[in-house]
N, C-alpha and C positions, 0 to 999 in steps of 0.2 A: 422590451418584452414583445414577443411576436404576437401576431393576431390571434392564434389559437389559444395562447396563454391569456391574453386579454379577454377573449370571449368566455374562457372558462372562469375567470375571476368575476366577470359580470354575472355569470350564471350562479356562482356561489353566493353573491350578494343578493340576488333576486329570489332564488329558490335553493337554499342551503341543503335541504334534505334530498333533492334530486341531482345535485351537482356531482360531477365526476371528481372534482378537485377539492371537495369539502375538507377532507383530512389535511391536505396540503395547506389550505388556507388557515385552518386552526393552528397547526404547528407553527407556521410562519408568523401568524398574528401574536401568539404567545411569546415567542422569542423576541419579536420586535418590541412588544410591550416591556419586556424585561430590559432590553437595551435602552429604550426611551426613558425609562425610569432611573437609569444609572447616572451617577454623578458625572461621568465622562462622556455622555451621549452629546452628539452634535446634531442639532435639529435638521440640518440639510441631509444628513446621512440616513435618517429614519425611513423615508419613502424608498430610497435606493435599496436599503437593507431588506425591507419587506418584499420588494419586487424580486430580488435575487433569491431570498429564501423560499418564496412561493414557487418560483420556477424550478429551484432545486428539488423541493419536495414533490412537485407535480411530475417532473420529468426524470429526475435522477441526475441531472447535470445543470450547470449554470454557465451562461455565456459570459 
């Protein structure tokens, strides 16, 4: 995750109503929760999945 995305994520966590990426966070969080609750979920993949989804929803692409 690049620095801009990381700072955007911190802002969402500190001040969600003022954050530029609030909607991206909510969408990524909900999808990650669904994956984490599935029977086939791998614990090590959960944070990576969240990071990639957040970046995808915030910027429109993922690295």
